[in-house]
N, C-alpha and C positions, 0 to 999 in steps of 0.2 A: 603425323609427326612434323610435316611441313608447317602446319598451323602453329604447333608448339615452338618450332624454330623461329618463326616470324614474331610470335608473341613476345619473346625475350630479345630478339634482335633489335627491335625498335628502341627500347630503353638503352640497350647497349650502345647503339649508334649515337644516341644523344649524349651518353656519358663519354664515349670515346672522342667524339668531335669536340665536346666541351673541354676535355682535358687538353687536347691539342691547342685549342684557342686560348685557354687560360695560361698555359705554361710557356707559350711563345713570348709574350711580353715579360713574363717573370724571368725567363732566360736572359733577355736583353738587359733587364735591370741588373741582374746578378753579374752579368759580364762586365759591367762598369766597375765592379770591385775585384775583378780578376778572373782567371780561367777556372780555378778550383770552385769558387762559389757557383759559377755557371754549371759545372759538372755535378755539383750536389743537387741543383735544381733539376738537371736532366735525370739523375737517379730517381728523384721523386716522381718525375713524369713517367718514367718507365715502370715504376712500381704501381702507379695509378692506372696505367694502361693494362697491366696484368690483372689488376683487381677488376677492371671494367669487364674483362672477359668472363669473370665469375658470374656476372649477371646471366650469361648464357649457359650456366652450369658447367663451365670449363673447370676441370680438375688438373692440378699440377703436381706430379709426383717426381721427387728429386732424390737422386742418389749422389752423394758428394764424398769424395775421398777426404778423410780427416787431414790429409797433407795439403789440401788446398786451403790456404789461409787468407784471412782478410788483410787489406792494406798491403798487398804483395803484388808486384807486377808478374804477369804470366803471358805466354803466347797460347791462346786457346784455338785449337784446330778442330773444327766441327763440321758435321754434315749440315746441309741447309735445306729446310723444308718450306719455310714461309717467312714473310716479313715479321711475323709474331716472334720469331727466334730472337730478334734484336731486343725488344723490351724484356724478354725472359732473362737474357744474360745481364742486362742492365739492372734488373730488380734483384736477381740472385747474387750478383757480384757487385753490389752497390759500392762498397769501399775499395774495390779493385779498379773502379772507373774504366770499364772496357771501352775501347775504341774500335772502329770498324773500317774495313775496306769497302767502299760503296761506289757505285757508278754515278757519274756526275749528274745524270738526269734526276736523281733523288735529292740533289742539292737545290732544287728549285720548287717553289710554289706550295710546298707542303708545310702547313703551320707547325712550329716547334721542331719537327724532324729535319727539315731542310736547314734551318738556322744552326741546329746542333752539328749537322754534318759539315757545314762550312766553317763554323767558328769553334767547334769543340775538340779540335786536335785529331780529327779522323783523316783517313786517306781517301780523298775524293778523286776518282780516276776516270780518265777518258779511255774507254776500251779500244778506241780506234788509234790511240797514240801509245804504243808500247813503252816508249822511253819515259813519257810523262807518268804513266802508271807505275813503272818501276821506281822512278824517283820519289813519288809520293809514298809508296810502300816503304822504301828505304828510310825516308824521313820519319815515318811513323815508328819504325823499329828502333831508331836511335833515340826516340823520345821516351821509351818505356822506362828504362832505369833512371833517366834524368828526372822524370816527373812522377815516378811511382804510379804508372798507369798500366793497363793491360791492353792487349790487342786480340781481336777475334778475326779469324780469317776462315773462309769457306773454300777449300781447294777444289770443290766441284765446279766453282765458277758461276753457278746459277742455281735457282731453287729447284727442288724435286717436286714435280706436280702431284705425284702419287706415292711419295714416301720411299721410293727405291733409292739405294745408295749409288750415285754415279761414279764414274772414273775421276780420279784426282788430276787436275791440271797444275803441275807443281811449280811453275815459274814464279808466280807471285809469292807463294809460301816460302820457297827457298830463299828468295830475296829478303823476306822478313826475318827468317832464321839467321841469315848472314848478318843483317843489320843489328840484331839483338843477340849476340852470341852467348851472353851470360844469363838470359832469361829462360826459365824452365818452360817446357811445353806441356800443356794439359790437353789430353784427348777428350772431346766432348761429343756425346751422342744425344740426339733429340729425335723423338718420334711422336707422331700424332698431330704436330702443328700444321701439317699440310691439309688436314681435314677442315681446320677452321676457315681456311680461305678457298676451299674448293669451289664455292659459289661466289667468290669475290665479295664476301660479307653480306650477300643478299640471297638467302639469309645465312646466319652463322648457325651451324648444326648444334643443337642443344646437347649438353652432357658429354662433350668430348674430353678424353683424358690425354694430356700431353706429358710425356716422360722425358726427363733430362738426367744424364749421368755425367758427372765430372770425374774422370779417372785420376790415377796417381800422377803427379807432375813428373816429367822426365827430365832429369838433370842434364846439363850441357857439358860437353867436353871439347877441347880444341881439336881432337882427332876424330870427331864424330862423322858418321856417314849420314848426311841429311836425307838422302833419298831413302835409305833404310829406315830412318826414323819415321818418315811419312808413310812408308808401307806398313810399319808397325802400328801407327796411329789409325790408318784406314782399317787394318785388320781388327783392331780393338773396337772400333765403331761398328764394323760389320757384325762381329760376334755379339755385341750388346743388342743391336737391332734384332738379330736372329733369335736371341734368347727371349726378348720381350714378346716377339710375335709367336714363338712356339708356346709360351705361357698363355697367351690370349687364345690360341687355337685349342689348347688343352681344356680351358674352362668355358669355351664358347658353347652355347646350346646346340645339341645334336639334332639335325633335321631327320625325321623318320619318314 
């Protein structure tokens, strides 16, 4: 199986690296004509990166509430399993133009990705500077309705290395909810993405299935209990993950 993994990882890495190299100058050129052209190029980049993983037999299974509409700003609250989560959201929500809360270290030296984080309207935060982080998140929240873009935030605060759902760290998410009080919240569950990077791409496991579920948008109210909303979102994500895994166990081959 390892041989099969490597056989398809090599062309995948060539395609993946090529996409990052090609779309970096394309973004810079598009940015000369405004932020929206650059965002369209970023959507194309993220779609290309998702397609590149198909070289390794990666399958993407998506459940999407019909209430999640294109060209609509949302606050997407999701669990976090790998850096692959980001192009998945960018590809599946192309016209919603998702923005991210990312640590400042990712804003350097990575072709295409770092430029987008710095210039694409995302919140690039310094984890050691709480006030700077909250200011950036607040700025992102205020831009959602103004620019008709969406924001993705991972309340766990870090990636899950083995797919388990961690505790929510609510400070940044609560700040985002407060800064965008009219933007509906969409719970998002993702599973299987952690397997793709469990070897740090060397190699990529062949034939991995990644599941994504976009739940019903939660409307906002002036008197809402934001902590209760976060608890509800986490419960919905946990229930989705549990359902997927029970289904996998049910159909897994039985060892005699």
